[in-house]
C-alpha positions, 0 to 999 in steps of 0.5 A: 859483236853487237851488230851480229847479235842484232842481226841474228835476232832479226833473222830469228824474228823473221823466221817466227813472223814468217812461219811460226810453225816452222820455227816451232819445228826447228826449235823442237828439233834443236831441243831434241838434238841437244837432248833437252827433251830427255829432261823437259816435257812440253807440259809435263815435268820430267827430270826438270820442269815442263817448258810450260812451267818455265814460260809461266815463271818468266811470263812477267819478267822483262829480262826473260829472254836474256836470262833464259838464254844465259841459263840454257848456256851455263846450266845450273841448279837451284832454280827448280830443285837440286838436280843440275841442268847441264850447260849447253855452251856449244849452242850459238846465240841464234840457237839460244834465242830460238830455243828461249823464244820457243820455250817462252811462247809455250802455254 
């Protein structure tokens, strides 16, 4: 299992290093497909926080990637207010990594 996770991380890292614009497009398309963008704007708070605000919140957190992936997968409420974020359990670990890395890179 750990080998699969490590392999997925290398694949995502390779995509990001080889073509960051393509990775951004893939992440945005994934966010749109899973209706994330109905509640989150890039730089504008909608129902939930702007992705840029999420990136700022996690900026100095060494566990940011793991925590954000877990938050996306499990959903929840209370970090940003009382409106709950629905869970996204259908996303693979690779997809969660792609989304979380994309969000954390938004300025």
